[in-house]
C-alpha positions in Angstrom: -94.2 -172.1 -135.4 -92.7 -170.8 -132.1 -94.7 -170.6 -128.9 -93.6 -169.4 -125.4 -94.5 -171.9 -122.6 -93.5 -172.0 -118.9 -90.7 -174.5 -117.9 -90.9 -176.4 -114.6 -88.9 -173.6 -112.9 -91.6 -170.9 -114.1 -89.0 -169.5 -116.8 -90.4 -169.0 -120.3 -89.1 -171.5 -123.0 -89.7 -171.6 -126.5 -91.6 -174.4 -128.1 -91.8 -175.1 -131.8 -94.1 -177.4 -133.4 -94.0 -179.1 -136.8 -96.0 -181.4 -138.9 -94.6 -184.4 -141.0 -96.2 -186.9 -143.2 -95.8 -190.4 -141.9 -94.1 -192.8 -144.3 -95.3 -196.4 -144.4 -92.1 -197.8 -143.4 -92.2 -195.4 -140.3 -95.8 -196.1 -139.2 -94.5 -198.7 -136.5 -92.6 -195.9 -134.9 -95.8 -193.5 -134.4 -98.7 -195.5 -134.6 -99.2 -196.1 -130.7 -99.2 -192.4 -130.2 -101.3 -191.7 -133.2 -104.1 -194.2 -132.0 -104.3 -192.6 -128.6 -104.8 -189.4 -130.2 -107.3 -190.6 -132.9 -109.4 -192.4 -130.6 -111.6 -189.4 -129.4 -112.1 -188.3 -133.2 -113.2 -191.7 -134.1 -115.6 -192.0 -131.2 -117.3 -188.7 -132.7 -117.9 -190.6 -135.9 -120.7 -192.6 -134.1 -119.4 -196.0 -135.2 -118.5 -195.0 -138.8 -114.7 -195.5 -138.3 -112.4 -196.7 -135.8 -108.6 -196.6 -135.4 -108.3 -200.0 -137.0 -110.0 -198.8 -139.9 -107.5 -195.8 -140.3 -104.5 -198.0 -139.9 -105.6 -200.4 -142.5 -106.7 -197.9 -145.0 -103.2 -196.3 -144.6 -101.6 -199.7 -145.4 -103.7 -199.8 -148.6 -102.6 -196.3 -149.4 -106.2 -195.0 -149.2 -105.1 -192.3 -146.8 -102.4 -190.4 -145.4 -101.4 -189.9 -141.7 -99.6 -186.8 -140.4 -98.1 -186.2 -136.9 -97.7 -182.9 -135.3 -94.7 -182.9 -132.8 -92.7 -180.8 -130.6 -89.3 -180.2 -132.2 -87.4 -179.9 -128.8 -88.4 -183.3 -127.7 -90.1 -185.0 -130.6 -93.3 -185.6 -128.6 -96.3 -186.2 -130.8 -99.1 -184.0 -129.6 -101.5 -184.2 -132.7 -102.5 -186.3 -135.6 -104.3 -185.8 -138.8 -105.7 -188.2 -141.4 -106.1 -187.0 -144.8 -107.3 -188.5 -148.2 -107.3 -187.2 -151.7 -110.7 -187.1 -153.2 -111.1 -187.4 -157.0 -114.7 -186.3 -157.8 -116.5 -187.5 -161.1 -116.6 -183.7 -162.0 -112.7 -183.9 -162.2 -112.4 -181.8 -159.1 -109.7 -183.1 -156.7 -109.7 -182.1 -153.2 -107.5 -183.0 -150.0 -110.1 -184.1 -147.5 -109.2 -183.8 -143.9 -110.9 -186.9 -142.3 -109.6 -186.6 -138.8 -107.7 -183.8 -137.0 -106.9 -184.2 -133.3 -104.6 -183.5 -130.6 -103.5 -181.0 -127.8 -102.6 -177.3 -128.0 -104.2 -176.9 -131.5 -103.8 -173.2 -131.3 -100.1 -173.5 -131.2 -100.0 -175.6 -134.5 -103.1 -175.2 -136.6 -101.3 -172.4 -138.7 -98.4 -174.4 -139.4 -100.7 -177.6 -140.1 -102.8 -175.7 -142.6 -99.8 -174.4 -144.3 -98.2 -177.8 -144.8 -101.3 -179.4 -146.0 -102.2 -176.4 -148.4 -98.5 -176.9 -149.9 -98.7 -180.6 -150.1 -102.4 -180.4 -151.6 -101.1 -178.2 -154.3 -98.1 -180.3 -155.0 -100.6 -183.2 -155.7 -102.8 -181.0 -158.0 -105.7 -180.5 -155.6 -107.7 -177.5 -156.1 -108.5 -177.0 -152.2 -108.9 -178.7 -148.9 -112.2 -179.8 -147.4 -113.4 -181.6 -144.4 -116.4 -182.4 -142.1 -115.8 -181.6 -138.6 -117.5 -180.7 -135.2 -118.8 -177.3 -135.0 -115.9 -176.4 -132.5 -113.4 -176.8 -135.3 -114.8 -173.6 -136.9 -113.2 -171.6 -134.0 -109.6 -172.7 -135.3 -110.2 -171.7 -139.0 -113.0 -169.0 -139.0 -110.4 -166.2 -139.1 -108.2 -167.7 -141.7 -108.6 -166.2 -145.3 -110.8 -168.2 -147.8 -112.3 -170.7 -145.3 -115.9 -170.8 -145.3 -118.5 -172.8 -143.2 -121.2 -174.8 -145.0 -123.1 -176.2 -142.2 -120.3 -178.3 -140.6 -118.6 -179.0 -143.8 -115.4 -176.8 -144.4 -113.6 -176.1 -147.4 -111.1 -173.6 -149.0 -110.5 -173.6 -152.9 -107.1 -172.1 -153.8 -107.1 -169.3 -156.4 -105.9 -170.0 -159.9 -102.4 -169.0 -160.2 
């Protein structure tokens, strides 16, 4: 995804953001930045989860951590935590447990594109998540998403 931003001298420069799954062997390279970004999201859980929980669940392969970064300088500006949910009914969904960072309007489309592809590759029938009401602003105009209270979901069409 390309975005125009102003450089220090006022000239427009192009910024590109991408999202990447963090592999367990690379967690040490990115965790400090991820933890800083995820603290606010964890505070909103009202004590249900903290960054140590996310870290240890990742090490136990219970969740996945994704980073959003500026391709020009590799600076991490966002972080997502996902978990594949296997429901007793047989439905398999990718759950977004946490999504946090700066400039979300610049990378949310790319992030959802990558998560959609990854969830389909992992035989999920959709993506779901519980979020603060403000998250709706980022997805309300995206096809297929619906707000059910503050629970969000999209189910993929049968192909």
